[in-house]
ZAMI-699501 format. One record per atom (N, C-alpha, C): residue in one letter; x, z, y. Coordinates in Angstrom, 2 decimals, padded with zeros to 5 digits, always signed. Example, Ala and Ser with C-alpha at 12.3 -4.5 7.8 and 13.67 -1.06 7.14 Angstrom:
REM ZAMI-699501
R r      c1      c3      c2
R a +013.19 +007.80 -005.69
R a +012.30 +007.80 -004.50
R a +013.20 +007.80 -003.30
R s +012.85 +007.08 -002.25
R s +013.67 +007.14 -001.06
R s +012.90 +007.87 +000.03
This chain:
REM ZAMI-699501
R r      c1      c3      c2
R m -054.36 -023.25 -276.36
R m -054.57 -022.05 -277.14
R m -053.27 -021.55 -277.76
R r -052.32 -022.45 -277.95
R r -051.07 -022.02 -278.57
R r -050.34 -020.97 -277.74
R y -050.50 -021.05 -276.45
R y -049.74 -020.17 -275.57
R y -050.50 -018.89 -275.22
R a -051.62 -018.66 -275.85
R a -052.44 -017.49 -275.52
R a -051.71 -016.20 -275.83
R r -050.89 -016.17 -276.86
R r -050.14 -014.95 -277.20
R r -048.87 -014.83 -276.36
R f -048.33 -015.94 -275.96
R f -047.06 -015.95 -275.24
R f -047.24 -015.52 -273.78
R t -048.33 -015.87 -273.14
R t -048.55 -015.59 -271.73
R t -048.58 -014.09 -271.42
R p -049.29 -013.25 -272.17
R p -049.25 -011.81 -271.87
R p -047.85 -011.22 -272.04
R l -047.10 -011.69 -273.01
R l -045.74 -011.18 -273.19
R l -044.85 -011.58 -272.02
R l -045.02 -012.79 -271.55
R l -044.25 -013.25 -270.41
R l -044.57 -012.44 -269.16
R s -045.84 -012.18 -268.93
R s -046.22 -011.41 -267.74
R s -045.74 -009.97 -267.85
R l -045.75 -009.40 -269.05
R l -045.24 -008.04 -269.24
R l -043.75 -007.99 -268.95
R g -043.01 -008.99 -269.42
R g -041.57 -009.04 -269.15
R g -041.29 -009.18 -267.67
R l -042.08 -009.97 -266.97
R l -041.91 -010.15 -265.53
R l -042.19 -008.84 -264.80
R m -043.23 -008.11 -265.21
R m -043.54 -006.83 -264.58
R m -042.41 -005.83 -264.79
R l -041.84 -005.79 -265.98
R l -040.74 -004.86 -266.24
R l -039.50 -005.21 -265.42
R t -039.27 -006.48 -265.22
R t -038.12 -006.91 -264.40
R t -038.30 -006.48 -262.95
R v -039.49 -006.68 -262.42
R v -039.77 -006.30 -261.03
R v -039.71 -004.78 -260.88
R a -040.25 -004.04 -261.83
R a -040.23 -002.59 -261.75
R a -038.80 -002.06 -261.84
R g -037.98 -002.67 -262.67
R g -036.59 -002.24 -262.79
R g -035.80 -002.45 -261.52
R s -036.03 -003.58 -260.85
R s -035.31 -003.83 -259.60
R s -035.81 -002.92 -258.48
R a -037.09 -002.55 -258.52
R a -037.62 -001.65 -257.49
R a -037.04 -000.25 -257.63
R v -036.80 +000.18 -258.85
R v -036.20 +001.49 -259.07
R v -034.74 +001.48 -258.64
R a -034.06 +000.37 -258.85
R a -032.64 +000.28 -258.52
R a -032.40 +000.01 -257.04
R a -033.41 -000.34 -256.29
R a -033.23 -000.78 -254.91
R a -032.58 +000.24 -253.99
R p -032.90 +001.54 -254.03
R p -032.27 +002.46 -253.07
R p -030.75 +002.48 -253.15
R g -030.18 +002.45 -254.35
R g -028.73 +002.41 -254.49
R g -028.16 +001.12 -253.96
R c -028.88 +000.02 -254.15
R c -028.41 -001.28 -253.66
R c -028.47 -001.33 -252.14
R f -029.46 -000.70 -251.53
R f -029.52 -000.66 -250.07
R f -028.34 +000.13 -249.52
R e -027.99 +001.21 -250.19
R e -026.84 +002.01 -249.77
R e -025.55 +001.18 -249.85
R g -025.40 +000.44 -250.93
R g -024.23 -000.41 -251.07
R g -024.18 -001.48 -250.00
R r -025.31 -002.09 -249.71
R r -025.37 -003.12 -248.68
R r -024.99 -002.54 -247.31
R r -025.45 -001.32 -247.04
R r -025.13 -000.67 -245.77
R r -023.62 -000.43 -245.66
R k -023.00 -000.02 -246.76
R k -021.55 +000.21 -246.75
R k -020.78 -001.09 -246.53
R v -021.25 -002.18 -247.10
R v -020.61 -003.48 -246.89
R v -020.74 -003.89 -245.43
R d -021.90 -003.65 -244.83
R d -022.09 -003.98 -243.41
R d -021.15 -003.15 -242.53
R e -020.98 -001.86 -242.88
R e -020.05 -001.02 -242.13
R e -018.62 -001.56 -242.27
R a -018.25 -001.98 -243.47
R a -016.91 -002.52 -243.69
R a -016.70 -003.80 -242.87
R n -017.72 -004.64 -242.78
R n -017.61 -005.86 -241.99
R n -017.43 -005.55 -240.50
R a -018.13 -004.53 -240.02
R a -017.95 -004.13 -238.62
R a -016.54 -003.58 -238.40
R l -016.04 -002.84 -239.37
R l -014.68 -002.31 -239.25
R l -013.64 -003.42 -239.33
R k -013.93 -004.48 -240.09
R k -013.00 -005.61 -240.14
R k -012.87 -006.25 -238.76
R f -013.99 -006.39 -238.08
R f -013.96 -006.93 -236.72
R f -013.13 -006.01 -235.82
R q -013.34 -004.71 -235.96
R q -012.60 -003.75 -235.15
R q -011.10 -003.84 -235.44
R a -010.73 -004.01 -236.70
R a -009.31 -004.12 -237.06
R a -008.70 -005.38 -236.47
R r -009.44 -006.48 -236.47
R r -008.93 -007.72 -235.85
R r -008.70 -007.53 -234.36
R e -009.62 -006.85 -233.71
R e -009.47 -006.61 -232.27
R e -008.28 -005.69 -232.00
R e -008.10 -004.67 -232.81
R e -006.96 -003.76 -232.64
R e -005.65 -004.51 -232.87
R a -005.63 -005.42 -233.83
R a -004.43 -006.21 -234.08
R a -004.15 -007.14 -232.90
R r -005.20 -007.69 -232.33
R r -005.04 -008.57 -231.17
R r -004.46 -007.81 -229.99
R i -004.92 -006.58 -229.81
R i -004.43 -005.75 -228.71
R i -002.99 -005.30 -228.99
R g -002.67 -005.10 -230.27
R g -001.33 -004.67 -230.65
R g -001.22 -003.21 -231.02
R n -002.34 -002.56 -231.28
R n -002.35 -001.15 -231.65
R n -002.16 -001.03 -233.16
R h -000.91 -001.06 -233.61
R h -000.58 -001.12 -235.04
R h -001.10 +000.10 -235.81
R d -000.94 +001.29 -235.26
R d -001.39 +002.50 -235.97
R d -002.89 +002.49 -236.19
R r -003.62 +002.06 -235.20
R r -005.08 +002.03 -235.32
R r -005.53 +000.97 -236.33
R v -004.80 -000.15 -236.41
R v -005.13 -001.19 -237.40
R v -005.02 -000.61 -238.80
R c -003.94 +000.11 -239.07
R c -003.74 +000.69 -240.40
R c -004.82 +001.73 -240.72
R d -005.18 +002.55 -239.74
R d -006.25 +003.53 -239.96
R d -007.57 +002.84 -240.26
R t -007.86 +001.79 -239.52
R t -009.12 +001.06 -239.72
R t -009.13 +000.38 -241.08
R l -008.00 -000.18 -241.50
R l -007.94 -000.80 -242.83
R l -008.16 +000.23 -243.92
R d -007.67 +001.45 -243.73
R d -007.93 +002.51 -244.70
R d -009.42 +002.85 -244.76
R e -010.07 +002.88 -243.59
R e -011.50 +003.15 -243.54
R e -012.29 +002.05 -244.25
R i -011.85 +000.81 -244.07
R i -012.51 -000.32 -244.74
R i -012.41 -000.15 -246.26
R g -011.25 +000.24 -246.74
R g -011.07 +000.47 -248.17
R g -012.01 +001.55 -248.69
R d -012.19 +002.61 -247.91
R d -013.13 +003.67 -248.31
R d -014.56 +003.14 -248.38
R r -014.95 +002.32 -247.41
R r -016.32 +001.76 -247.42
R r -016.52 +000.85 -248.63
R y -015.50 +000.03 -248.94
R y -015.62 -000.84 -250.11
R y -015.73 -000.04 -251.40
R a -014.99 +001.04 -251.50
R a -015.07 +001.88 -252.70
R a -016.46 +002.50 -252.83
R d -017.00 +002.99 -251.71
R d -018.35 +003.56 -251.73
R d -019.39 +002.51 -252.10
R a -019.25 +001.32 -251.52
R a -020.19 +000.24 -251.81
R a -020.11 -000.19 -253.27
R r -018.89 -000.30 -253.80
R r -018.73 -000.69 -255.20
R r -019.40 +000.32 -256.13
R d -019.22 +001.61 -255.83
R d -019.87 +002.64 -256.63
R d -021.39 +002.55 -256.55
R a -021.90 +002.32 -255.35
R a -023.36 +002.21 -255.18
R a -023.91 +001.01 -255.92
R f -023.22 -000.12 -255.87
R f -023.70 -001.31 -256.57
R f -023.60 -001.15 -258.08
R e -022.58 -000.47 -258.55
R e -022.48 -000.22 -260.00
R e -023.60 +000.72 -260.46
R d -023.96 +001.69 -259.61
R d -025.05 +002.61 -259.96
R d -026.39 +001.90 -260.03
R c -026.60 +000.89 -259.18
R c -027.90 +000.22 -259.19
R c -027.93 -000.96 -260.14
R g -026.82 -001.24 -260.80
R g -026.82 -002.29 -261.81
R g -026.43 -003.66 -261.31
R a -025.88 -003.75 -260.13
R a -025.46 -005.04 -259.59
R a -023.96 -005.21 -259.82
R g -023.59 -005.42 -261.06
R g -022.18 -005.50 -261.43
R g -021.46 -006.68 -260.83
R a -022.17 -007.80 -260.65
R a -021.53 -009.00 -260.09
R a -021.08 -008.75 -258.66
R v -021.87 -008.01 -257.90
R v -021.51 -007.69 -256.53
R v -020.31 -006.75 -256.52
R a -020.27 -005.81 -257.48
R a -019.14 -004.89 -257.57
R a -017.85 -005.66 -257.87
R i -017.94 -006.70 -258.69
R i -016.77 -007.52 -258.99
R i -016.32 -008.25 -257.73
R d -017.26 -008.76 -256.95
R d -016.91 -009.43 -255.70
R d -016.23 -008.46 -254.74
R l -016.66 -007.21 -254.74
R l -016.03 -006.22 -253.87
R l -014.61 -005.92 -254.32
R r -014.33 -006.07 -255.61
R r -012.95 -005.89 -256.07
R r -012.05 -006.96 -255.49
R s -012.57 -008.18 -255.36
R s -011.76 -009.24 -254.74
R s -011.57 -008.96 -253.25
R e -012.57 -008.38 -252.60
R e -012.42 -007.99 -251.19
R e -011.37 -006.89 -251.07
R s -011.32 -005.99 -252.04
R s -010.31 -004.94 -252.02
R s -008.90 -005.52 -252.17
R r -008.78 -006.56 -252.99
R r -007.49 -007.24 -253.10
R r -007.09 -007.86 -251.77
R n -008.04 -008.49 -251.10
R n -007.76 -009.08 -249.78
R n -007.36 -008.00 -248.78
R l -007.96 -006.84 -248.91
R l -007.62 -005.72 -248.04
R l -006.18 -005.26 -248.27
R r -005.78 -005.20 -249.54
R r -004.39 -004.83 -249.84
R r -003.41 -005.85 -249.24
R i -003.78 -007.12 -249.28
R i -002.93 -008.15 -248.68
R i -002.85 -007.95 -247.16
R a -003.98 -007.63 -246.54
R a -003.98 -007.38 -245.10
R a -003.11 -006.18 -244.75
R k -003.14 -005.16 -245.58
R k -002.29 -003.99 -245.35
R k -000.81 -004.35 -245.46
R t -000.49 -005.22 -246.41
R t +000.90 -005.65 -246.56
R t +001.34 -006.47 -245.36
R v +000.48 -007.37 -244.91
R v +000.81 -008.21 -243.75
R v +001.02 -007.36 -242.51
R n +000.21 -006.33 -242.34
R n +000.32 -005.46 -241.17
R n +001.31 -004.31 -241.38
R r +002.00 -004.31 -242.51
R r +003.01 -003.30 -242.87
R r +002.43 -001.88 -242.81
R c +001.27 -001.72 -243.45
R c +000.61 -000.41 -243.47
R c +001.01 +000.43 -244.68
R d +001.58 -000.17 -245.67
R d +001.91 +000.60 -246.87
R d +003.27 +001.23 -246.80
């Protein structure tokens, strides 16, 4: 009987959490799609580097940076700040790749 008052409050909190994530989901799906596009472009950049097409590698790395920026904005809009922070580290890795490939 002690928990009779606590249980409805807990269920209400759980419902609000689920409803909040459902509202935020469209922006998060957009961010996830942009990350998937960036991953595909990373593969393309590796293949271009293997072939030796330096100009195309730099163009592809620029496109990857654009996708990461779009994804970071989408994740920040939907409230997934931790994912946005992880994308900042990916952006740092991208800058390193640009330096290695002499794109700057």
